[in-house]
C-alpha angles and dihedrals in degrees: 000000000000095000118073122215117262113221126191117249119248113268117258114247112266113242122213116268111252129217089258090069091059097039095094091050092049091049091050092052091049092051091047090052097048097041101039118010101041098049091044091053091048092052091048091051092050091048091050092050091048093050092048092051095054113129140173113288097028115135110227145175116222126215088257091058099253116144117211150130123265109245102169132025122204131173097266102006140048130205111232119198107213096177137345108310091358112110130164129190115225135173115264090239089060090067105101104177139008110221126212115265113275096026094118091057092053092049097052 
């Protein structure tokens, strides 16, 4: 009797979301692309070109850390001579770096 009923107010009409609402999300995606995706793709492309250009006599470092000279080249594998009469066969993708000629002599 003494308390009046409290009714909810009618909802305000929803306005369309503008481009300004999505600008931070667009900026975040752009930063993610330029700082992470693009450099990673560039490195992958350089690694693929290096692996395809492997040839007999190249001095390499494998992913396991072995340093050796390529003695045989196959389609998917390469033979790496680690020492005299010690040769291992590794996948081409396991070659991490091609060293400049003469590096093995300076290491030993």
